C-alpha positions in Angstrom: 104.4 108.4 111.2 101.7 108.3 113.9 101.3 110.5 117.1 104.5 111.5 118.7 104.8 110.1 122.2 107.2 111.2 124.8 107.7 107.5 125.8 107.0 104.3 124.0 107.3 101.2 126.2 107.8 97.8 124.4 106.7 95.0 126.7 103.9 95.0 129.2 105.4 92.8 132.0 105.8 94.2 135.5 108.8 96.4 134.4 107.0 97.7 131.3 103.5 98.5 132.5 104.7 100.0 135.8 107.2 102.2 133.9 104.3 103.3 131.6 102.1 104.2 134.6 104.9 106.1 136.4 105.7 108.0 133.2 102.0 108.9 132.8 101.9 110.1 136.4 104.8 112.4 135.5 102.8 113.9 132.7 104.4 112.1 129.8 102.3 111.1 126.8 102.9 107.3 126.9 102.2 104.3 124.8 102.8 100.6 125.5 103.2 97.8 123.0 102.7 94.1 123.9 102.7 91.2 121.4 101.2 88.8 124.0 99.1 89.3 127.1 99.3 92.2 129.5 101.4 91.2 132.6 104.2 89.5 130.7 105.9 86.4 131.9 105.4 87.0 135.6 101.6 87.2 135.4 101.0 84.7 132.6 103.8 82.1 132.7 105.7 82.7 136.0 105.2 84.3 139.4 101.4 84.3 139.7 100.5 81.0 138.1 103.2 79.1 140.1 102.2 80.7 143.4 98.6 79.9 142.8 99.4 76.2 142.2 101.7 76.3 145.2 98.9 77.6 147.4 96.7 74.7 146.5 99.7 72.3 146.9 100.5 73.7 150.4 96.9 73.3 151.6 96.8 69.7 150.3 100.1 68.9 152.0 98.8 70.3 155.3 96.0 67.8 155.3 98.5 65.2 156.3 98.6 66.9 159.8 94.8 67.1 160.1 94.5 64.3 162.7 97.0 66.1 165.0 95.1 69.3 164.5 91.9 67.7 165.6 90.4 67.8 162.1 88.8 65.0 160.2 88.1 65.1 156.4 87.7 61.6 154.9 89.3 60.8 151.6 91.0 64.1 150.8 91.9 64.3 147.1 92.5 66.9 144.5 91.5 67.7 141.0 94.5 69.1 139.1 92.2 70.3 136.2 90.2 72.5 138.6 93.4 73.8 140.2 94.6 74.9 136.8 91.2 76.4 136.0 91.4 78.5 139.2 94.9 79.6 138.2 93.6 80.8 134.9 90.8 82.8 136.6 93.2 84.5 138.9 95.6 85.4 136.0 92.7 86.8 134.0 91.4 88.8 136.9 94.8 90.4 137.5 95.4 91.0 133.8 92.0 92.8 133.6 93.1 95.0 136.5 96.3 96.0 134.7 94.3 96.9 131.6 92.0 99.1 133.7 95.0 100.8 135.3 96.6 101.6 131.9 93.3 102.9 130.6 92.7 105.1 133.7 96.2 106.6 133.3 95.4 107.4 129.6 98.1 105.2 128.2 97.6 104.0 124.6 97.9 100.2 124.4 98.9 98.4 121.2 98.6 94.6 120.9 101.2 94.1 118.3 104.8 93.0 117.6 107.2 95.9 117.8 110.4 96.3 115.8 112.8 99.1 116.7 113.8 100.8 113.5 115.9 103.5 115.2 115.9 106.1 117.9 112.3 107.1 118.4 111.0 104.9 115.6 108.9 101.7 116.1 107.1 99.7 113.5 104.1 97.6 114.7 102.9 94.4 113.1 99.3 93.4 114.1 98.8 89.7 113.9 95.0 89.7 113.8 94.6 91.8 110.6 98.1 91.9 109.2 98.2 95.7 109.6 101.5 97.5 109.8 101.9 100.8 111.5 104.6 103.2 112.7 104.9 105.0 116.0 107.2 107.9 116.8 108.5 108.7 120.3 111.1 110.9 121.9 112.1 107.9 124.1 111.9 104.1 123.8 112.0 101.8 126.8 112.7 98.1 126.0 111.2 95.8 128.5 110.7 92.6 126.5 111.8 90.2 129.3 113.2 86.7 128.9 112.2 83.2 127.9 113.3 79.7 128.9 116.6 78.4 127.6 116.8 74.9 126.3 120.1 73.0 126.0 121.1 71.4 122.7 120.8 67.7 123.8 119.3 64.7 122.1 115.6 64.3 122.8 114.9 67.9 124.0 112.0 68.2 121.5 110.3 65.0 122.5 106.6 65.1 123.6 106.5 65.4 127.4 109.7 67.5 127.6 108.6 70.9 128.9 109.8 74.3 130.0 108.0 76.2 132.7 105.8 77.7 130.0 104.4 74.4 128.9 104.0 72.9 132.4 101.9 75.8 133.4 99.5 75.1 130.6 98.5 71.9 132.4 98.0 69.9 129.3 100.2 67.0 130.4 99.3 64.6 133.2 102.0 62.6 134.9 102.8 60.7 138.1 106.6 60.7 137.6 108.5 64.0 136.9 112.2 64.6 136.4 113.2 68.3 136.8 116.5 69.3 135.1 117.8 72.3 137.0 117.7 72.8 140.8 117.5 76.5 140.8 114.6 78.7 142.0 112.2 77.5 139.2 113.1 73.9 139.6 112.7 73.9 143.4 109.4 75.6 143.3 107.9 73.1 140.9 109.5 70.3 142.9 107.6 71.6 145.9 104.3 72.0 144.1 104.3 68.5 142.6 106.1 66.8 145.4 103.4 68.0 147.9 100.7 66.6 145.5 102.3 63.2 145.8 104.0 63.1 142.4 107.3 61.2 142.2 109.8 64.0 141.6 113.6 63.8 141.0 115.9 66.8 140.5 119.0 66.7 138.3 121.4 69.6 139.2 124.8 70.1 137.6 126.2 72.1 140.6 127.2 70.5 143.9 123.9 71.7 145.6 120.5 72.9 144.7 119.9 76.7 144.8 123.6 77.3 144.2 123.1 81.1 144.1 122.0 81.1 147.8 124.0 80.8 151.0 125.1 77.2 151.6 123.1 76.8 154.8 119.9 77.9 153.1 120.6 75.4 150.3 121.1 72.6 152.8 117.9 73.4 154.7 115.9 73.6 151.4 117.4 70.2 150.3 116.4 68.6 153.6 112.8 70.0 153.4 112.4 68.7 149.8 113.7 65.3 150.7 111.2 65.2 153.6 108.5 65.6 150.9 109.9 62.6 149.0 111.9 64.6 146.3 115.0 62.8 145.2 118.0 65.1 144.4 120.9 64.3 142.2 123.7 66.9 142.4 126.9 67.1 140.3 124.8 65.5 137.6 124.4 66.8 134.1 121.8 65.9 131.5 123.2 64.1 128.5 120.1 62.9 126.5 116.4 62.0 126.6 115.0 59.0 124.8 111.6 57.4 124.4 111.0 54.1 126.1 108.0 51.8 125.6 107.3 48.9 127.8 104.1 46.8 128.0 102.5 49.5 125.8 103.4 52.3 128.3 105.4 55.2 127.0 108.0 56.8 129.3 111.0 59.0 128.9 114.5 57.7 129.7 116.8 60.5 131.0 120.5 59.8 130.8 122.7 62.0 133.0 126.4 61.9 133.8 127.6 62.0 137.4 131.4 61.9 137.5 132.4 59.1 135.3 129.1 57.2 135.6 125.8 57.5 133.7 122.6 57.5 135.6 119.4 56.5 133.9 116.1 57.9 135.3 112.6 57.1 134.1 109.8 59.6 134.0 106.5 60.4 132.3 107.5 64.1 131.9 110.7 66.1 132.0 110.8 69.8 133.1 113.8 71.6 131.8 114.6 74.8 133.8 118.3 75.5 133.5 118.1 79.2 132.9 116.5 82.0 130.8 117.7 84.1 127.9 116.9 87.7 127.0 114.0 88.1 124.6 115.6 90.1 121.8 114.6 87.9 118.8 113.3 90.1 115.9 113.3 93.2 118.2 115.6 95.3 116.0 115.3 96.1 112.3 118.3 95.3 110.1 120.8 98.1 110.5 119.9 98.9 114.1 122.8 98.0 116.4 122.7 98.0 120.2 125.6 96.7 122.2 124.7 93.2 123.6 126.5 91.1 126.2 125.7 87.4 125.5 122.4 88.4 124.0 121.5 90.9 126.8 121.1 94.6 126.2 123.8 96.7 127.8 122.8 99.8 129.7 124.4 102.4 132.0 123.3 103.2 135.6 120.4 105.2 134.2 119.2 102.3 132.0 120.3 104.1 128.8 121.7 102.1 125.9 124.4 103.4 123.6 121.7 104.9 121.4 120.4 108.2 122.8 116.7 108.0 123.6 116.6 104.2 123.9 116.5 102.7 127.4 116.2 99.0 128.6 115.2 97.4 131.9 114.4 94.0 133.4 115.3 90.6 132.2 116.2 91.7 128.7 119.3 93.4 130.3 120.3 90.3 132.4 121.2 90.8 136.0 118.7 89.8 138.7 115.8 88.1 136.9 113.1 89.0 139.3 109.7 90.7 138.7 110.2 93.2 141.5 113.6 94.1 140.2 112.2 94.8 136.8 109.4 96.9 138.4 111.8 99.0 140.4 114.0 99.5 137.3 111.0 100.5 135.2 109.9 103.1 137.7 113.4 104.4 138.1 113.8 104.6 134.3 110.5 106.5 133.9 111.6 108.9 136.6 115.0 109.6 134.9 113.2 110.2 131.6 110.4 112.3 133.2 112.2 114.3 135.9 115.9 113.6 135.5 116.2 111.9 138.9 114.9 108.8 140.8 114.4 108.0 144.4 114.3 104.2 143.9 117.0 102.4 145.8 118.2 99.5 143.6 120.9 98.3 146.0 118.7 96.1 148.2 116.8 93.8 145.9 115.5 90.8 147.9 115.6 87.3 146.5 112.6 85.0 147.2 112.1 81.2 146.7 108.5 80.1 147.1 109.1 76.7 148.6 107.5 75.3 151.8 108.8 76.9 154.0 109.7 80.0 152.0 113.2 81.3 151.5 114.1 85.0 151.3 117.4 86.9 151.5 118.6 90.5 150.9 122.0 92.1 151.0 125.2 90.2 151.8 125.5 86.7 153.3 128.1 86.2 156.0 130.5 84.6 153.5 130.0 87.4 151.0 130.5 90.1 153.6 133.8 88.5 154.7 135.0 88.2 151.1 134.4 92.0 150.7 136.6 92.7 153.6 134.0 93.3 156.4 134.6 92.2 159.9 131.2 90.8 160.7 129.0 89.5 163.4 126.0 87.3 162.8 122.9 86.5 164.8 120.7 83.5 164.2 117.4 82.3 165.6 116.1 78.8 164.9 112.3 79.2 164.5 111.7 76.0 166.4 111.4 78.2 169.4 108.9 80.6 167.8 105.4 80.1 169.1 103.7 80.8 165.7 106.0 78.2 164.1 105.2 75.6 166.7 101.4 76.1 166.7 101.3 76.1 162.9 103.4 72.9 162.7 105.9 74.5 160.3 109.1 72.8 159.2 112.9 73.3 159.6 113.5 77.1 159.6 115.6 79.9 160.9 116.3 83.7 160.5 119.9 84.9 160.2 121.2 88.5 160.3 124.6 89.8 159.2 126.1 93.1 160.4 129.4 95.0 160.4 131.1 94.4 163.8 132.4 97.8 164.5 129.4 99.9 163.5 126.6 97.4 163.9 125.3 98.4 160.4 123.1 95.8 158.8 124.6 94.1 155.8 122.2 91.3 155.0 119.6 88.8 156.2 118.7 85.2 155.2 115.5 83.6 156.1 113.9 80.1 155.6 110.6 80.1 157.4 106.9 80.6 156.9 106.1 84.1 155.5 109.7 84.7 154.8 108.9 86.5 151.6 106.5 88.8 153.4 109.0 89.7 156.1 112.1 90.2 154.1 111.0 93.7 153.2 111.6 94.8 156.8 115.3 94.0 156.3 115.3 95.6 152.8 114.0 98.9 154.3 116.5 98.7 157.2 119.5 98.1 154.9 118.4 100.8 152.4 118.3 103.3 155.2 121.6 102.3 156.8 120.1 101.1 160.0 122.1 99.4 162.7 121.2 96.2 164.5 120.3 98.2 167.6 118.1 100.6 165.7 116.2 97.7 164.0 115.9 95.8 167.2 114.2 98.6 169.2 110.9 98.1 167.4 108.3 96.0 169.2 106.9 93.2 167.1 103.5 91.6 167.9 103.0 88.2 169.6 102.4 85.6 168.5 103.9 86.2 165.0 106.7 84.9 162.8 108.1 88.4 162.9 109.2 87.9 166.6 112.0 85.7 165.1 113.5 88.9 163.6 113.7 90.4 167.1 115.4 87.3 168.4 117.9 87.1 165.6 118.9 90.7 166.1 119.1 90.2 169.9 121.4 87.3 169.3 124.0 89.8 168.1 123.3 92.3 170.9 122.4 91.0 174.4 121.5 87.4 173.5 118.1 86.1 172.2 115.5 85.8 175.0 114.2 82.4 173.6 117.6 80.8 173.1 119.7 79.0 175.7 122.6 81.2 176.9 125.7 80.8 174.8 128.6 79.1 176.6 
C-alpha cells in the first residue's frame, strides 16, 4: 500500500477541496482523489456555469430599458455559442486556480476513480492508462456530491430531453423549452432562457414554484417570471414524453396530468430538474457497509459515519444541497479531524436563488417561527422606495425580517431584490451571533445602496421605517 496519509478526501468539489486545504493548513498530510474535473458539480455543471449564463442573460434583458436610460444600441442580439464559450473559459480559469491552491498547500492530487475498501483503505482506478493503485490513510472523507435524478417515465431517454448537466453543455439549440420542476434549478434556467426570449413553460407538481421557500417569496418570484413571459403550470405532474413530427419538423410532446385532466405541451427541448440523488454508485467495495438513508450516507454531528475513521460531508449526505453548505461542512470536518474542535457555525446556512431579481433567505420564516412556538414580530420594507432600486429600474422586491417579540432576537430574514445573495450574509452573521433587531439596526449603511433596505426593514419593527408611510 502507498504512502500513509492522515486524510484522504474523495471528491474535489467545494466541500472536498476546501476540506483538503483546511486539513493541510492544520498540518495533516493530505491527498485528494477526483474522477472528473477539479471543482465538482458546482464549478463544472452547476453554480458557476449557470451564473455566468445568467449574467449575460440579465444584461441582454436590460437592453429593453435602454431607451428609457437614454441609451441607443441598434439591433441588439446575442450569440449563444459565444456565451457558452465564455462560460467554459471562466470555468477553466477557476479550475486552474483550485489546482494551484492544492499544489501550493502540498496536497497530492489523484485523477482517478476511488473505491473504499475499508477504514483507511482506498483503491484507485486510473482511466487513462488502466493502472490500479492503493492508498492508505488514517481518515477518509467522502465528498462525492450528487447527480441529477430522472423519473421513470416514458420518453425520458429521447434526444432533446436533458438534465442540468446536458443543458450546460450547450449542444442543443431550441426556441421552445419545457422545464419539468419549478425548484431552484428550474427557476434559474427559466430566468436565463426567458430573458433571452426563448418560449419557456414550467411544469411543477406542487401548488407553487419554489415550494421550499416562504409563500410570499414564491408568489413574487412567480410574478417576476410571468413578466418575462414564462408560463407556469402548478399542481401538474409529468406523465410521458413523445416525439412528434409535423411538416418535417421534430418536436417533443409533453403529457402532464393536472387534476383529472391531461395537458399536452409542445417543445423543442425538455429540461428535467426534479431533484438530485447522492453520488454513491460504485463508491464502496463489496463487503463494505455504511448506513444509508435513501441512498444518502448517514453521519453524526461531527460528520463521522458508523465506521471509525470514515467521514462524509455535502450532497452525498443529503440535507441542504448547497455548495457553501458543503464547503462549511468540509472545513468543519477537517477541523474535527485535525484539532478535535471546529468554530464553524452550521446553524445559519443561507439559501439563494439566482433569478432576476435574486432571492435569499436565512433562519426562520415568520410561519416557521410561529410553528416552533415563538411569539414573533416582523418588519418589511418594499424596495420600491429604495433609491438604488428606483434608479436601477429593478423589479418587484422587498426585504423582510423576523424576530422574537420579547427579546428582539433575530430569527430569520427573507429577501427578493437586486444583490440579495450578496446582502444575506449580513443577516447570517447577525443570527449566528445572537444579535437583536436593535443591535443590527444601529449600524449606518451607505447611501444610495440596496443595503439601506435592511435598515428600513429593521426600523419597521422598532420605531417605523423612515421611507414608509406611517402605519395606521
